[in-house]
N, C-alpha and C positions, 0 to 999 in steps of 0.2 A: 275188454276193462273201459269203466264208464270214464267218462272227460270229467276233470274236476268243475265245480260249478262257480262261476266267478262271484267275488265279493259285491254284494249290492247293498250295504250295511248303511242306514240312515246316520247322519253326521251326528256322533256322539256329545257334542258340545252344542247342538242346537236347544234352541229356545222352546217354550210350552207349546203343545200341538195347537195349530192353529184353528178356532170354532169354525162350525158349518159354514155360516155365510162367508167367511173367510175363503173357506176351502172351493166354494161356488166362484168365488170373483178370481180366485187362481184359475181354476179351470177355464174361464173365460178367457182369461189373459193367455194362458198356456195356449188356447186355440186361433187367439187373433195373431200372435207375435212371431216374427220370421227371425227373430233375433237368436241366434243360438245359444249366444250365452245368457241370457234372459230366460230362454227355455230352460236351460240347464239348471239355472238358478230355481225356476218355480216348479221344475221336475221333483229337483231335492227337498223343496219345502212341503210338494204334495205327498211326497212319499214319507216324508216325517209324520204328517198328518192321517196317515191310514195305517200308519206302524201295528197300531193295535189290532186292525183288522186282519192284517198279515198273520199276526201270532194266534188269534183267535182260529184261524183256519187250519194254521199248520200244527195245530194242538190235536186235531181231529185225527191226525195221522201219525201220532206219537205212538213208542210201542210197536212198531210195525218193522223194528230191525236196522231204521236207520236215525242218525243223530237229528234232536228235534232242532238243532241250530243249521243244519244242512237243509232241512225242510222248511226253515224259515227264509232261508236264502234263495232257495228256488221260489217260495212264495212271494219274494220281492222282485223277482224277475218277471211273474206274471202280473204284478201290481204296475210296474213299468209298461209292459206292454198293452193295459188296459188303459192307464193315464195316457198314453199316445193315440188309443183308438177312441176314446169318448168325445163323444161330441156333446157338448152343453146346451146347445141349441134345442136337442130333442126334449129337455123338460126330465129326463129320468134321475134317479138318483144315483150317484156314482157307486156308491156300495153294492146295488143290487145289479150294477152293469159288470161292476169288477168280481165279483164273488164267482163267479164261474169261469171267468178266465184264471183266477188264480188257484182254483181249485183244479181247473184243467192242467195247469203248469205242473202241479204237485204230483197229480195221478200219473201224468206222461212220465215224470222223474222214477215213480216207483216202477212203473211199466218198463223203463228201458234199462233198470236196475235189478228186474226180476228174471221171468224167464224169457228164453230167448225166443220159445215158439209159445204163442197163447192155447193154452189147453183149456177145456170147460172145467168150472171151478169144482165139480165133483170129481174129476181126476186130478187136479191139483191137492185136493184134501185126502183122498185115497193114497197117493202117493206118500204123502206126510205120515199117514197110518201105517202103511207097508214098510216104511222105513223104521219107525219104531217098533213095532210089532217084531222084525226082523231082529234086531238087537236084543228085544228082551228074549225072545226063543233062541237067541244064539248063547247068551247068557244062561239059559235054563238048561239047554241039551249039550253045550260045549261042544257044539259043530253047528255048520251051517245050515238051517232049518230048510225044508223042501218047500215048494209053492204050494202044496195042497198042506200043509202046517200051518204056513202065514194064512191061506185062505180060510181054515178052519176056526183060528183064533178070531179073526176079523169078522167072520158069518158071511163071506162073500163067496163067489164063483172062481175058480181060478183062475179064468180067462181076463176078469177084472183086475187080479193081482198081476198077471203076465203083462196086461195093457198098462198099468200104472208104472211097472218096473221099465217099462220101454220109455218113460218121459224123461228117466235119469239124464239122458243125454241131451235134452233140450237146458240144461244147467250147465254144460260145457259145450257151447258150440265150437264146431269146428274152424281152424283159423283158415283165412281166405289163401295163405300161402301153403296151407298142407296140399301135399302131393296125391293125386287119384289117378286111376287107370293104370297105375303099376307099383313096384316096390322099390324106386327109387325116383331120382329127379329124371335121370336118362330115359325110362321108360314111360314114366308118367308125364303130368302136366298139372300146374297149379288151379288150386280150385276155382281160384279169382279170374284165370282166362277163360273159364266158361260162364261167367255174370255178366249179364247185358247191364249196360246205363240206364241210370233213369232217364224217362222220356219227361223233359220239362212241362209237358201239354197235358199228362196225365193228371195232375192236379187242376188243371183247370177244366177238365173235362168233367171231372167227379163233382168239383164245386158248381158246375153250370148245372148237371141234373140234379145236386141239392136244391139249387136256387129255384130250377122248375117245379120241383114239388113244393117248396114252400109256397111259391107264386100262386099256386092252386087255392090257398086260402084266405088270398086277397079276392075284392070282388072286381067286376069287368073293368071299372073307371080307374080303380086303384092300380091294377096292372098296366092298364095302358100308360097311364102316367109315368108308372117305373120304367116301363120301356122307352119311353120318350126322351124320360130324364138320362136313362144311364146306359142304354143302349145307342139309342140313336143322339145323343148326347145334346138334345136341345135345352136351352134356357127356361126358366120358369114361364118368363113372358113368351116365348113361344108355344109351350105346352097350353097356355091361356088361352092365347088365339085361336089354338088349334081345337080346343074343345070347347070354346066360348065361355069361358068363367072367367073369373078374377084371378089373377095373380096370387092375393092372398088366399083364396079356396083352393089353388094349387097347392099352396104350401102346406096348408092344413092337412089336406089329402096325403101329400108325399111324408109327413112326418107320422101320419096314423098308419101310413102302409110300411114304413121303415119300423116303427115299432114292433107290427106284427111280424115282420119278417125276423128280426132280434129275436124272436119267443120261438118262430118255429124252424127256423134253419137248425138249430143245435139239434132237434128233436129228428129233422129229416137225416141229418148226418151220423145219428146215432146207429 
């Protein structure tokens, strides 16, 4: 059973949506301030400012079996994540930055609500066809149709029908409290006892591999700057001395490298 989504609804009594320049000013102030109350106030204003963006993206997923209002709520979660991660000093438009985050949050919601195991789209579509055809033939024949009859109606091989039918268990996952290895609790054990725990370092290993692949798209100087800045934790002035260039030049190269990584990291992790 999926967890209920928290309510992240903009204040209904809000004033008109802030204009573009006002939104930019709010982003800069949000990045500068450390006051929790001010950050909450600014975040609420930013959420109101981009409410139309969330609704626009959420409507792309309507008529997929989930209420639009639930999809919108998930979209607001993605919006808040984007607001927290956005760096206005990089000069990017927030809507360009936030759209992949909002869409990713919505897609993750549908993925979690859907199949317990991810199967190829071809098999998922065939499974739906098998279910419909099975019901149609059962009504026509007044009995349960055979695999051969379903396959003939669909114009596919019997093995394809059997493979699709095996997917039905993916829609009703077994509880981790289920008993395995015996007919009762005394003879068997709970499934959860045989499941290992997550290694907290796995995500870091995967992200490091993704980042290394994305770094290959940078030139040698940009890679050196990124390594010195974020792995060796050197300041911009220290990097400038090491490379024999100005700190302003380091800042420009770092900004260009970060913009490229923002583009290539999602591709490499896909």
